[in-house]
C-alpha angles and dihedrals in degrees: 000000000000120000109224118215128194141078125305110255130190112260093240108039134112090242089055092049093047092050092047090048089049089051090051105041100016134245092269092063093048090049091056094046100048099024095236130129121250091250092057092048091050089050091052091050093045110098090199090068108086096197096052113128132163111217112236090235091056091050089049092050092048090049092049089052092045094050091049087050093052095249098114126233107303098176093045087049094051093043090053091047092049092047090048091050091050092049089046091051088053095051130058098236144322120265120261090250090058093050092047090048089052090048091051090051089049089053090049090053092049091053090049091051091048091048093051091045093049093050091048093050094048089097094036093246135080119220124199095265090052091046089052093052090048089048091052093052092047089053091050090049091049092051091050092048088052093050089051089049091052091048092052093039095238126132134074093014094045119096101207092190089068096051117116114251115235118237114232 
């Protein structure tokens, strides 16, 4: 079991996205993309530094690189999630249609994940390409679950232990 070190970051923050991207592609790659030294990148991703800020152009360049590499657009996704959260907090609640639409998209993502997993397990082994496809589908599903949690206002503040159990 590995012992992770670092600073606690909010799940949907630019510093979290930058740290995750650094873990995935490495600090050297990020240095080349945004022309900043590793120390500056670490400061930007450190939530304990009050003056940390990722320039929008740096986020854009990292998203372009990520998109070309088949990893999606992590900063754009984080920006959208943060904006949705802000809008949600300003309104009482989303309409039932929006929540149903979100659930349908969640169901589609579960289907996509199941399909990729089934294809990968046809030969009883998972190669790196298949693993990457499954990982991509898991990330899509996680994002959609997070969006649903935001719309329903459940998550960090919710104590699931105290939730009433439904009777079947």
